[in-house]
N, C-alpha and C positions, 0 to 999 in steps of 0.2 A: 837540112836533113832530106832523106829520100822518102820512099814509100808512098809514091803516088799522091802527093799533095798533103801528106801528113804534117808538113812544116807549117801549114796554116792552122793546125790545131795542136795544142799541147797534149802530150801523151804520157800517162803514168802506167807503168807495168805493175799491177798489183800482186804479181806472183812470178818473179823471175828467180831461177834457181842457181845456187852455187854448186860447183862440183869440187868437193873438198880434196885437198892434197893428201897423199898417203901418209905424210909425216905429221898431220894435224895432231893426232893423239900423242905422239912422242913429244911434241913441242908444248902442248897446252893442257894435257891431262894432269891432274894432281898426282904427285909422286906416289902415294900409297896404291894407286890404281894402275900404274904403268905396267905392272906385271901381268895385267889382264889384256894388254893391247893385242897380243896375237889372236885372241878370240874375236876381235872386231874385224879382222881381215880374213877370217876363216871362210872356207867355201860355203859353210852352212848358211851364212847370211844371204848369199845369192841363190842358194839351192831352194830357198822358199819362193823364188819368183818362178812361176810356171809359164813356159818351160825354159826360157832363156832370157838373158839380158846382156847385150853386148853392143859394140859400135859406139859412135859418138854420144857420150853421156848416157848410155844405157837405153837403147830403144828396145822395148820388151818383145817386139816381134822379130827382131834380128835373128837369123839362123833358121827361120821357118820358110823364108822365101828370099829372093834377091833383094838386097837393100835398095831403096829408092835413091836417086841422086841427091846428094846433099851439097849445100853451099860450100865453096872452097874455104870460107873462113872457119868452118869447123876444124879443119886440119890445122890452121894457124892457131886457133884458140887451144886445141888439145895439146899442141906442141909447147904452149906456154902454161900448161896446167890450168887452164881456165882461170887465170889470175884476174885481178880486179881491172887492170888496164885493158885486157882483152874483152872483158865484159862491157866496159865503157865503149870500146870500139864497136862491139856488136850492137849496143844500144844506138849508136850513131848510124850504123848501117840500117837498122830496122826503123829508126825514127822515134825512139823513146827518149824522153827527157829525164824522167826520174823512175827508179825501180825500187820496189820493196823485195828484199831477198829472202827466200826460204831455202833451207838446206836440202840436201839429197841424202848422202850417207849419214849425216848427222841425225836424220829422222829414222832411217832404216835401223840403226843400231838400238833404238829404243823399243823396237817392236817385238819384244819377248815378254810373255807374262811372268816368267820366272827370273827376270833380271833383278839382281840385288838392288834395292832402292837407293842405297848410298852410291853405288856404282853408276846407276842410271842418272842420278842428280849430278855426279861428277862429269859425266859425258855431256850433259846439258850445259854446265858451266864452261867446260872446255870449248864446246862448239860456239857458244855465245861470245866468249873472249876472242876466238879466232875471227868470227864474223865481224865483230866490232873493229878489229884491226884491218880486215879486208875493206870495210866501208870507209875507213879513214883515208883511203886513196883519193876519194872524192865524196865527202859526206853530204854535199849538197845534192848529189844525184843518186847516191847509193844509200838506201835505208835498209833496216832489217827487222824481221820478225824473230822473236827470241824462242829458242827451244826450251821446253820444260819437260820434266818426267812426270808421268801420271801414276807412278808406282807408289808414291808417298805424298799426300797432299800437303803436308807440312813443308817438305823440301820443295815442292812445286811453288808454293806461295813465296818462299824465301828467294828462289831464283827468279820468279816473275818480278818481284819487287827490285831485286838487284839489277836485272837486265834493263829495266825501264829507267830507273832513277840514276844508275851509275854508268850504264853502257849506252844509253840513248835508244834502246829498242822502241820501235813505233807500233809493235803489236806483239801478242803472245800467240804461239802456235798451239792450236787445239787438236786433239785426236778424237775423231768421231767414234772410233771403235771402243768397246769396253776393254779394259785391261784388268786382268785378275778378277773378272766377273763384275767389275764396277762400271756402271753406266754413268755418263756425264750428268745425268739428272739425279743421281743418287745423292742423298744428303751429305755423304762423305765429302763431296767436292764443294760444298757450300763455302768454306773458307777461301777457296781459290777464286770463285766467282765474285765474292765480296772484295777480295784484293784487287782483281783486275778492274772491277767497276770503279774502285777508288783511284786506281792508277790512271784511268781515263783513256786507255788504249783498247783497241778491238781484239777479239780472239779470231784468228784465222784458222778455221777448221779445214785441214788439208789431209786427205788420205795419202798413204805412202805407196811406193812401188813394190813393197814386199808384203807377203800375205802370211806372215809368221805368227801372228796372234791367233790364239785358239778361236776367238770369236771374230771371224772374218768371212764375209759372204763368198769370196772366191774359193775358199778351201773346199767347199762342197763339190767342186769340179775336179779336184786332184784325182789323177788316175783314170779319168774318163775322157772319151774322145773330144777333141777340140777344146781342151781346157783353157788354152791361152786366150782364144777369142771370147769364149764365154766369160771367163774370169775377168779379163780386162774390161770388157764391155760393161759388166755389172758392177765391178768393184767401186770405182770412185762415185758414180751417181747413187748407188744403193746405200753405201756406207754414209754418204752425206745426207741422203733423205732420212735415214734413221737417226743420225745425229741431230738434224734440225728438229725432228719430231720429239726427241728427248728433251731438247731445250724448251720447246713450245708447249707440248702436252705435259711434260714433267714438271712444269711450273718454274723453271729457272728464270725465264724471261719475265714472268710476272713478279717474281721475288726481287729481281735485279733489273729494274726498269731502265737504268742507265748503261747496262751492259750492251755493247755492240758486237755483233758477230758477222763473219763473212764465210761463205762456203766456196772453196776454190777448186779449180781443176776437176769439176764434176758436171759440167754443162749446166744449163739453166732451163731447158725446155720442159723438164718434169715439174717445175715449181708450181705453176697454176693448178695442175691436176692434184698434186700432193696436198696443197693447202685446202682445196675443195674436199678431198678425201678425209683429211684430219678433222675439218670442221663438221662434216656430215657424221663421222663416227662419234665425235665428241657430243654432238647434239643428241644422238641416240643412246649412247652408252656412258657419257661423261658422269652421269649421276651415280654410277657405281664405282668411280675412281676414289681412291683413298686420299688423293690430293685434288681438291676442287679448284677450278679456274673460274675467274669472274667474267671472262670473255672467250670467244672462240679462239683456238690456237692461231689462226691466220692473223688476227689482230696484233698479236705480239711479234710475229714475224715481220709484218709490214712496218711495225714501229721500230724494230731494233736490228733487223738482219739485212745483209747484202748478199749478192750472189755473183759469181764470176761467169762470164760467157766465153765460149770459144770464139776465136776470131772469125771463123767461117760457119758459125752455128745457124743453120737455116731456120730454126724455130724461134730465133730471138724476137722477131717482129710479133709473133703470137704472144710471147711473154709480155712484151711491152703493151700490147693491146689489153691484156688481162690485168697487169699490175703496174703499168707505168714504167718510166725509164730512170727514176731517181735513185734506185738502189741496185743497179747493175754495174759491175766493174769489169775492166778489160785486163787481160793477161796474155803474154806470149808463150810462156812455158820454156823459153830459151834457158839452157841449151839442150833440153831433152829432145830426143829424136822425133817424138810424135808432135812437136810443135811445128809451126809453119815458117820459122826463120828462113830468109829475111823478109817474108811477105805477110807476116801476121797483121800488121797495121793496114797494109794495102788490101788484104782480104777482107778485113772488117769494113773498111771504107767502101769496098765494092759491093757490099750487100745492098740489095734493093729495099726500099720501103723505110729507110731511116732518114729522118730529117737531119739537117746540119746541127741543130740544137741538141738532138738526141745523141749524135755522134760525139759532140763536145762533152756532154754529160758523162757518157760512158768511158770515153778515152781519158778524161782528166777530172772533171768536177766531182763525180761520185767517189773516185779513188782518193782524191785529195781530202774530201770531207770524211771519208771512212777512217783514214789514217791521221786525221787532224793535221794535215800538211797545207791546209788552206788558210792558215792564220798568219 
């Protein structure tokens, strides 16, 4: 493999994306819901991305300024519909041995508060069935995180159990945003966290590229100057910060001590400060909470949570100094335009201040332990 010496270290991509084909829903959606397929491809799904999304796999800044040069393989992969074989070739070019796949459009279509719960659950089933077949091209190298709908916890539990036990999913995709006003630490979701804990897979909390939920930090910038830069900069990190706080301060991690979580595509530089801030606030005001904690929030995060780093994240070494290197995972974000393909691994290895042991842990060991692929 290439990528500047990456062949000497095994690499697992903890968050590589599929780009779903236009006929996915026609082929995989349950028959009673096929009449609703036109709504899935309507312009309003993309209209919620401010202000544009175009180009190879949807770069959110395209159209605002000239697109930067992209690797020629993007054109090859797009011409093949980003099929599994093209993904495997991209992994070879980048220097990735194993990848855990997260959806793109399959996530976007779930991001409506008023989505019918049965329809939302059917979308999740269809997407998981398609992704299982996609990974069957090379199941040793292609793994997947299963989509579930957060509109009905009963249906979410059923799909989580089916996806892991019948389809072989190695994780469940979590949504950090509230849907229909329900936060992930609300007691409504307790059956889901109990189920996932019993299944022994992690929850990968991953914000989406659309801002269509009513409770979304980026929506506050709609209609105001420079909404794209402001919304995109804030969206993934802030939504992930709030999701992590819900789990830790809201008592989910205390109640479910075997539940493992990872926060992806949100950078990691904020984590030391945010844990300090949560602990400080808990020490001063935790006594007034209606759900008491036995320990500071950071202790639960350190015990049960992982976080993804960007390949070129300059603050990574400071995170390692503060929290260690045992719970940080690597991801390329291919084939989304804001990724660094085909230089993601090389960019990570070029960072200063990281020992070879730390590089090995982040590129493989931590990812394999998170997804239980080290057994």
